[in-house]
MMTF fields as JSON, N, C-alpha, C and O atoms, coordinates in Angstrom:
{
  "mmtfVersion": "1.0.0",
  "mmtfProducer": "UNKNOWN",
  "numBonds": 339,
  "numAtoms": 340,
  "numGroups": 85,
  "numChains": 1,
  "numModels": 1,
  "chainsPerModel": [1],
  "groupsPerChain": [85],
  "chainIdList": ["A"],
  "bondAtomList": [4, 2, 8, 6, 12, 10, 16, 14, 20, 18, 24, 22, 28, 26, 32, 30, 36, 34, 40, 38, 44, 42, 48, 46, 52, 50, 56, 54, 60, 58, 64, 62, 68, 66, 72, 70, 76, 74, 80, 78, 84, 82, 88, 86, 92, 90, 96, 94, 100, 98, 104, 102, 108, 106, 112, 110, 116, 114, 120, 118, 124, 122, 128, 126, 132, 130, 136, 134, 140, 138, 144, 142, 148, 146, 152, 150, 156, 154, 160, 158, 164, 162, 168, 166, 172, 170, 176, 174, 180, 178, 184, 182, 188, 186, 192, 190, 196, 194, 200, 198, 204, 202, 208, 206, 212, 210, 216, 214, 220, 218, 224, 222, 228, 226, 232, 230, 236, 234, 240, 238, 244, 242, 248, 246, 252, 250, 256, 254, 260, 258, 264, 262, 268, 266, 272, 270, 276, 274, 280, 278, 284, 282, 288, 286, 292, 290, 296, 294, 300, 298, 304, 302, 308, 306, 312, 310, 316, 314, 320, 318, 324, 322, 328, 326, 332, 330, 336, 334],
  "bondOrderList": [1, 1, 1, 1, 1, 1, 1, 1, 1, 1, 1, 1, 1, 1, 1, 1, 1, 1, 1, 1, 1, 1, 1, 1, 1, 1, 1, 1, 1, 1, 1, 1, 1, 1, 1, 1, 1, 1, 1, 1, 1, 1, 1, 1, 1, 1, 1, 1, 1, 1, 1, 1, 1, 1, 1, 1, 1, 1, 1, 1, 1, 1, 1, 1, 1, 1, 1, 1, 1, 1, 1, 1, 1, 1, 1, 1, 1, 1, 1, 1, 1, 1, 1, 1],
  "groupList": [{"groupName": "MET", "atomNameList": ["N", "CA", "C", "O"], "elementList": ["N", "C", "C", "O"], "formalChargeList": [0, 0, 0, 0], "bondAtomList": [1, 0, 2, 1, 3, 2], "bondOrderList": [1, 1, 2], "singleLetterCode": "M", "chemCompType": "L-PEPTIDE LINKING"}, {"groupName": "ALA", "atomNameList": ["N", "CA", "C", "O"], "elementList": ["N", "C", "C", "O"], "formalChargeList": [0, 0, 0, 0], "bondAtomList": [1, 0, 2, 1, 3, 2], "bondOrderList": [1, 1, 2], "singleLetterCode": "A", "chemCompType": "L-PEPTIDE LINKING"}, {"groupName": "GLU", "atomNameList": ["N", "CA", "C", "O"], "elementList": ["N", "C", "C", "O"], "formalChargeList": [0, 0, 0, 0], "bondAtomList": [1, 0, 2, 1, 3, 2], "bondOrderList": [1, 1, 2], "singleLetterCode": "E", "chemCompType": "L-PEPTIDE LINKING"}, {"groupName": "SER", "atomNameList": ["N", "CA", "C", "O"], "elementList": ["N", "C", "C", "O"], "formalChargeList": [0, 0, 0, 0], "bondAtomList": [1, 0, 2, 1, 3, 2], "bondOrderList": [1, 1, 2], "singleLetterCode": "S", "chemCompType": "L-PEPTIDE LINKING"}, {"groupName": "ILE", "atomNameList": ["N", "CA", "C", "O"], "elementList": ["N", "C", "C", "O"], "formalChargeList": [0, 0, 0, 0], "bondAtomList": [1, 0, 2, 1, 3, 2], "bondOrderList": [1, 1, 2], "singleLetterCode": "I", "chemCompType": "L-PEPTIDE LINKING"}, {"groupName": "GLN", "atomNameList": ["N", "CA", "C", "O"], "elementList": ["N", "C", "C", "O"], "formalChargeList": [0, 0, 0, 0], "bondAtomList": [1, 0, 2, 1, 3, 2], "bondOrderList": [1, 1, 2], "singleLetterCode": "Q", "chemCompType": "L-PEPTIDE LINKING"}, {"groupName": "PRO", "atomNameList": ["N", "CA", "C", "O"], "elementList": ["N", "C", "C", "O"], "formalChargeList": [0, 0, 0, 0], "bondAtomList": [1, 0, 2, 1, 3, 2], "bondOrderList": [1, 1, 2], "singleLetterCode": "P", "chemCompType": "L-PEPTIDE LINKING"}, {"groupName": "ASN", "atomNameList": ["N", "CA", "C", "O"], "elementList": ["N", "C", "C", "O"], "formalChargeList": [0, 0, 0, 0], "bondAtomList": [1, 0, 2, 1, 3, 2], "bondOrderList": [1, 1, 2], "singleLetterCode": "N", "chemCompType": "L-PEPTIDE LINKING"}, {"groupName": "LYS", "atomNameList": ["N", "CA", "C", "O"], "elementList": ["N", "C", "C", "O"], "formalChargeList": [0, 0, 0, 0], "bondAtomList": [1, 0, 2, 1, 3, 2], "bondOrderList": [1, 1, 2], "singleLetterCode": "K", "chemCompType": "L-PEPTIDE LINKING"}, {"groupName": "VAL", "atomNameList": ["N", "CA", "C", "O"], "elementList": ["N", "C", "C", "O"], "formalChargeList": [0, 0, 0, 0], "bondAtomList": [1, 0, 2, 1, 3, 2], "bondOrderList": [1, 1, 2], "singleLetterCode": "V", "chemCompType": "L-PEPTIDE LINKING"}, {"groupName": "PHE", "atomNameList": ["N", "CA", "C", "O"], "elementList": ["N", "C", "C", "O"], "formalChargeList": [0, 0, 0, 0], "bondAtomList": [1, 0, 2, 1, 3, 2], "bondOrderList": [1, 1, 2], "singleLetterCode": "F", "chemCompType": "L-PEPTIDE LINKING"}, {"groupName": "GLY", "atomNameList": ["N", "CA", "C", "O"], "elementList": ["N", "C", "C", "O"], "formalChargeList": [0, 0, 0, 0], "bondAtomList": [1, 0, 2, 1, 3, 2], "bondOrderList": [1, 1, 2], "singleLetterCode": "G", "chemCompType": "PEPTIDE LINKING"}, {"groupName": "TYR", "atomNameList": ["N", "CA", "C", "O"], "elementList": ["N", "C", "C", "O"], "formalChargeList": [0, 0, 0, 0], "bondAtomList": [1, 0, 2, 1, 3, 2], "bondOrderList": [1, 1, 2], "singleLetterCode": "Y", "chemCompType": "L-PEPTIDE LINKING"}, {"groupName": "LEU", "atomNameList": ["N", "CA", "C", "O"], "elementList": ["N", "C", "C", "O"], "formalChargeList": [0, 0, 0, 0], "bondAtomList": [1, 0, 2, 1, 3, 2], "bondOrderList": [1, 1, 2], "singleLetterCode": "L", "chemCompType": "L-PEPTIDE LINKING"}, {"groupName": "CYS", "atomNameList": ["N", "CA", "C", "O"], "elementList": ["N", "C", "C", "O"], "formalChargeList": [0, 0, 0, 0], "bondAtomList": [1, 0, 2, 1, 3, 2], "bondOrderList": [1, 1, 2], "singleLetterCode": "C", "chemCompType": "L-PEPTIDE LINKING"}, {"groupName": "TRP", "atomNameList": ["N", "CA", "C", "O"], "elementList": ["N", "C", "C", "O"], "formalChargeList": [0, 0, 0, 0], "bondAtomList": [1, 0, 2, 1, 3, 2], "bondOrderList": [1, 1, 2], "singleLetterCode": "W", "chemCompType": "L-PEPTIDE LINKING"}, {"groupName": "THR", "atomNameList": ["N", "CA", "C", "O"], "elementList": ["N", "C", "C", "O"], "formalChargeList": [0, 0, 0, 0], "bondAtomList": [1, 0, 2, 1, 3, 2], "bondOrderList": [1, 1, 2], "singleLetterCode": "T", "chemCompType": "L-PEPTIDE LINKING"}],
  "groupTypeList": [0, 1, 2, 3, 4, 5, 3, 3, 0, 6, 7, 3, 8, 8, 4, 9, 10, 11, 4, 12, 10, 10, 13, 13, 13, 13, 0, 1, 13, 14, 6, 6, 10, 12, 13, 11, 9, 3, 11, 3, 8, 5, 13, 9, 13, 11, 9, 6, 13, 6, 4, 10, 12, 15, 4, 1, 7, 1, 9, 13, 9, 11, 13, 11, 4, 15, 1, 13, 12, 9, 1, 2, 11, 9, 3, 11, 2, 13, 1, 7, 2, 11, 2, 6, 16],
  "groupIdList": [1, 2, 3, 4, 5, 6, 7, 8, 9, 10, 11, 12, 13, 14, 15, 16, 17, 18, 19, 20, 21, 22, 23, 24, 25, 26, 27, 28, 29, 30, 31, 32, 33, 34, 35, 36, 37, 38, 39, 40, 41, 42, 43, 44, 45, 46, 47, 48, 49, 50, 51, 52, 53, 54, 55, 56, 57, 58, 59, 60, 61, 62, 63, 64, 65, 66, 67, 68, 69, 70, 71, 72, 73, 74, 75, 76, 77, 78, 79, 80, 81, 82, 83, 84, 85],
  "secStructList": [7, 2, 2, 2, 2, 2, 2, 2, 2, 2, 2, 2, 2, 2, 2, 2, 2, 2, 2, 2, 2, 2, 2, 2, 2, 2, 2, 2, 2, 7, 2, 2, 2, 2, 2, 2, 2, 2, 6, 7, 7, 7, 3, 3, 6, 6, 3, 3, 2, 2, 2, 2, 2, 2, 2, 2, 2, 2, 2, 2, 2, 2, 2, 2, 2, 2, 2, 2, 2, 2, 2, 2, 2, 2, 6, 6, 7, 1, 7, 7, 6, 6, 1, 7, 7],
  "xCoordList": [-46.966, -45.678, -45.124, -43.955, -45.978, -45.525, -45.135, -44.195, -45.86, -45.534, -44.178, -43.432, -43.858, -42.56, -41.418, -40.345, -41.65, -40.618, -40.428, -39.296, -41.529, -41.425, -40.847, -40.145, -41.129, -40.585, -39.093, -38.378, -38.608, -37.171, -36.401, -35.18, -37.087, -36.413, -35.69, -34.555, -36.29, -35.562, -34.25, -33.259, -34.227, -32.993, -31.928, -30.773, -32.302, -31.316, -30.873, -29.717, -31.793, -31.446, -30.427, -29.468, -30.632, -29.688, -28.309, -27.294, -28.278, -26.999, -26.289, -25.102, -27.011, -26.397, -25.882, -24.734, -26.721, -26.285, -25.265, -24.399, -25.357, -24.351, -22.97, -21.984, -22.908, -21.626, -21.12, -19.933, -22.019, -21.632, -21.028, -19.956, -21.723, -21.219, -19.983, -19.132, -19.871, -18.662, -17.455, -16.375, -17.633, -16.533, -16.141, -14.959, -17.124, -16.802, -16.075, -15.179, -16.455, -15.766, -14.316, -13.407, -14.102, -12.729, -11.951, -10.782, -12.613, -11.966, -11.557, -10.514, -12.369, -12.091, -11.09, -10.286, -11.134, -10.363, -9.123, -8.268, -9.004, -7.845, -6.689, -6.808, -5.587, -4.455, -3.892, -3.48, -3.849, -3.233, -3.902, -3.227, -5.211, -5.889, -5.473, -5.121, -5.515, -5.18, -3.692, -3.305, -2.86, -1.418, -0.963, 0.084, -1.748, -1.422, -1.522, -0.854, -2.341, -2.511, -1.987, -1.971, -1.56, -1.26, -0.068, -0.063, 0.92, 2.087, 1.991, 2.94, 0.869, 0.724, 0.493, -0.249, 1.133, 0.925, -0.028, -0.26, -0.569, -1.457, -2.756, -3.271, -3.277, -4.516, -5.671, -5.534, -6.796, -8.026, -9.07, -9.452, -9.527, -10.475, -9.946, -10.714, -8.645, -8.018, -7.779, -7.352, -8.048, -7.884, -6.805, -6.795, -5.898, -4.894, -5.553, -6.601, -4.935, -5.508, -5.866, -6.937, -5.027, -5.432, -6.71, -7.527, -6.885, -8.105, -9.289, -10.388, -9.08, -10.142, -10.601, -11.781, -9.676, -9.992, -11.05, -12.024, -10.864, -11.82, -13.122, -14.195, -13.04, -14.264, -15.075, -16.295, -14.401, -15.091, -15.739, -16.858, -15.047, -15.614, -16.87, -17.868, -16.832, -17.999, -19.164, -20.314, -18.875, -19.927, -20.549, -21.766, -19.721, -20.242, -21.101, -22.095, -20.734, -21.569, -22.912, -23.961, -22.879, -24.126, -25.021, -26.235, -24.431, -25.214, -25.789, -26.905, -25.032, -25.525, -26.706, -27.672, -26.63, -27.742, -28.973, -30.09, -28.77, -29.887, -30.51, -31.734, -29.684, -30.2, -30.953, -31.972, -30.468, -31.169, -32.514, -33.501, -32.563, -33.822, -34.818, -35.994, -34.35, -35.222, -35.702, -36.878, -34.806, -35.185, -36.221, -37.155, -36.066, -37.051, -38.375, -39.438, -38.322, -39.55, -40.31, -41.536, -39.595, -40.229, -40.852, -41.93, -40.175, -40.697, -41.752, -42.314, -42.029, -43.075, -42.67, -43.534, -41.396, -40.927, -40.872, -40.658, -41.061, -41.022, -42.409, -43.414, -42.455, -43.733, -44.174, -43.351, -45.468, -45.994, -45.883, -45.867, -45.808, -45.669, -46.913, -48.038, -46.709, -47.809, -48.246, -48.994, -47.798, -48.14, -47.125, -45.934, -47.577, -46.609, -45.781, -46.269, -44.536, -43.663, -43.755, -43.082],
  "yCoordList": [18.693, 19.354, 19.238, 18.904, 19.519, 19.454, 18.032, 17.826, 17.046, 15.652, 15.258, 14.509, 15.759, 15.417, 16.048, 15.458, 17.242, 17.885, 17.107, 16.866, 16.712, 15.962, 14.574, 14.055, 13.96, 12.626, 12.668, 11.715, 13.756, 13.853, 14.405, 14.259, 15.033, 15.641, 14.627, 14.892, 13.475, 12.535, 12.058, 11.905, 11.82, 11.364, 12.449, 12.178, 13.662, 14.739, 15.059, 15.411, 14.936, 15.185, 14.154, 14.498, 12.902, 11.854, 12.12, 11.94, 12.544, 12.797, 13.984, 13.904, 15.081, 16.293, 16.051, 16.371, 15.488, 15.264, 14.137, 14.157, 13.165, 12.103, 12.648, 12.29, 13.514, 14.13, 15.019, 14.999, 15.797, 16.701, 15.922, 16.269, 14.87, 14.11, 13.291, 13.051, 12.862, 12.163, 13.1, 12.698, 14.338, 15.302, 15.608, 15.771, 15.686, 15.889, 14.68, 14.83, 13.493, 12.283, 12.307, 11.975, 12.698, 12.82, 13.862, 13.664, 14.963, 16.024, 15.518, 15.91, 14.659, 14.168, 13.018, 12.913, 12.16, 10.924, 10.847, 9.991, 11.705, 11.629, 12.436, 13.648, 11.783, 12.465, 13.666, 14.629, 13.668, 14.83, 16.159, 17.183, 16.152, 17.402, 17.89, 19.056, 16.996, 17.398, 17.68, 18.635, 16.859, 17.058, 18.372, 18.908, 18.885, 20.178, 21.32, 22.341, 21.166, 22.231, 21.841, 22.681, 20.606, 20.116, 20.793, 20.934, 21.209, 21.816, 23.324, 23.972, 23.877, 25.327, 25.905, 25.343, 27.023, 27.754, 28.928, 29.722, 29.031, 30.132, 30.031, 28.938, 31.192, 31.229, 31.667, 32.577, 31.008, 31.383, 31.604, 30.668, 32.833, 33.201, 32.836, 32.467, 32.94, 32.662, 31.193, 30.837, 30.339, 28.897, 28.434, 28.869, 27.56, 27.045, 26.381, 25.748, 26.531, 26.048, 24.561, 24.211, 23.664, 22.244, 21.981, 21.15, 22.672, 22.488, 23.129, 22.575, 24.28, 24.93, 24.038, 24.031, 23.292, 22.356, 21.354, 21.113, 20.77, 19.782, 20.439, 19.869, 21.625, 22.342, 22.679, 22.513, 23.15, 23.491, 22.251, 22.32, 21.133, 19.895, 19.499, 19.11, 19.592, 19.244, 20.19, 19.756, 21.469, 22.447, 22.174, 22.259, 21.851, 21.55, 20.286, 20.219, 19.294, 18.089, 18.449, 18.01, 19.241, 19.669, 20.461, 20.256, 21.36, 22.132, 21.239, 21.462, 20.239, 19.307, 18.495, 18.283, 18.041, 17.282, 18.171, 17.737, 19.412, 20.348, 20.617, 20.627, 20.835, 21.1, 19.884, 20.04, 18.691, 17.479, 17.357, 16.957, 17.693, 17.674, 18.662, 18.339, 19.858, 20.87, 20.4, 20.553, 19.835, 19.362, 18.244, 18.205, 17.347, 16.282, 16.829, 16.315, 17.852, 18.475, 19.161, 19.077, 19.837, 20.526, 19.523, 19.764, 18.405, 17.417, 16.506, 15.656, 16.671, 15.896, 14.49, 13.629, 14.235, 12.896, 12.642, 11.506, 13.669, 13.499, 13.141, 13.656, 12.259, 11.899, 13.03, 13.664, 13.271, 14.273, 13.754, 12.546, 14.676, 14.293, 13.537, 13.974, 12.422, 11.619, 10.52, 9.627, 10.564, 9.515, 8.385, 8.638, 7.154, 6.051, 6.081, 6.466, 5.671, 5.683, 4.415, 4.269],
  "zCoordList": [-66.082, -65.975, -64.554, -64.359, -63.564, -62.175, -61.796, -61.028, -62.336, -62.021, -62.586, -61.955, -63.774, -64.358, -63.571, -63.44, -63.05, -62.229, -60.935, -60.518, -60.295, -59.048, -59.271, -58.403, -60.422, -60.665, -60.962, -60.652, -61.558, -61.831, -60.643, -60.578, -59.71, -58.566, -57.682, -57.286, -57.35, -56.49, -57.104, -56.39, -58.414, -59.044, -59.021, -58.692, -59.364, -59.361, -57.935, -57.703, -56.986, -55.585, -55.109, -54.418, -55.475, -55.084, -55.674, -55.001, -56.916, -57.576, -56.938, -56.62, -56.752, -56.199, -54.784, -54.478, -53.926, -52.549, -52.457, -51.582, -53.339, -53.371, -53.696, -53.052, -54.696, -55.064, -53.933, -53.607, -53.335, -52.244, -51.072, -50.577, -50.633, -49.492, -49.858, -49.002, -51.103, -51.537, -51.491, -51.059, -51.93, -51.871, -50.426, -50.125, -49.537, -48.122, -47.545, -46.714, -47.977, -47.536, -48.005, -47.244, -49.252, -49.747, -48.948, -48.617, -48.649, -47.877, -46.492, -45.97, -45.907, -44.56, -44.539, -43.613, -45.548, -45.461, -46.343, -46.115, -47.329, -48.224, -47.648, -47.464, -47.367, -46.739, -47.506, -46.86, -48.83, -49.488, -49.155, -49.053, -48.986, -48.649, -47.266, -47.09, -46.297, -44.933, -44.782, -44.108, -45.402, -45.266, -45.888, -45.526, -46.818, -47.413, -46.416, -46.579, -45.393, -44.402, -43.024, -42.124, -42.832, -41.486, -40.823, -39.6, -41.563, -40.936, -40.801, -40.362, -41.169, -41.201, -39.807, -39.001, -39.543, -38.285, -38.497, -37.584, -39.685, -40.032, -39.231, -38.996, -38.818, -38.053, -38.951, -39.768, -38.784, -39.474, -38.391, -37.689, -38.257, -37.203, -35.817, -34.929, -35.641, -34.358, -34.072, -32.974, -35.042, -34.879, -35.855, -37.007, -35.419, -36.361, -37.573, -37.452, -38.717, -39.975, -39.964, -40.459, -39.424, -39.421, -38.623, -39.021, -37.518, -36.722, -37.437, -37.428, -38.051, -38.817, -39.968, -40.319, -40.549, -41.634, -41.175, -41.887, -39.99, -39.479, -39.053, -39.249, -38.477, -38.094, -39.344, -39.36, -40.384, -41.633, -42.242, -42.752, -42.19, -42.728, -41.954, -42.559, -40.64, -39.823, -40.089, -40.159, -40.237, -40.522, -41.896, -42.054, -42.879, -44.214, -44.218, -44.942, -43.427, -43.315, -42.68, -43.151, -41.623, -40.978, -41.918, -41.946, -42.682, -43.648, -44.745, -45.213, -45.148, -46.16, -45.663, -46.396, -44.423, -43.841, -43.713, -43.997, -43.287, -43.173, -44.544, -44.675, -45.559, -46.906, -47.449, -48.121, -47.167, -47.598, -46.898, -47.516, -45.624, -44.878, -45.48, -45.649, -45.801, -46.406, -47.78, -48.11, -48.574, -49.908, -49.822, -50.622, -48.871, -48.712, -48.185, -48.534, -47.357, -46.876, -47.992, -48.055, -48.87, -49.995, -50.961, -51.505, -51.171, -52.118, -51.495, -52.186, -50.206, -49.553, -49.167, -49.002, -49.018, -48.675, -47.173, -46.748, -46.375, -44.925, -44.413, -44.902, -43.432, -42.82, -41.896, -41.236, -41.857, -40.934, -39.512, -39.275, -38.577, -37.182, -36.728, -36.972, -36.08, -35.585, -36.533, -36.135, -37.777, -38.732, -38.631, -38.445, -38.751, -38.746, -40.029, -41.091, -39.909, -41.088, -41.873, -42.893]
}
């Protein structure tokens, strides 16, 4: 049972993180999303909304990378320190 869970985990992990990072890529590169907030003078946490948009995108990318690192650590895909890769 545990082997079947571990064998299916890499595929589901690739799909989940692939979709997550693809959506962040769309958020960063597709003009309609950014242009929807670009002319706004509204403040979010004291920062103009267009700048907050980019900060939020960067934070979400960082959180995604951290979550992927944790997921790979849990599944045992990371090399131990001092071991050759």
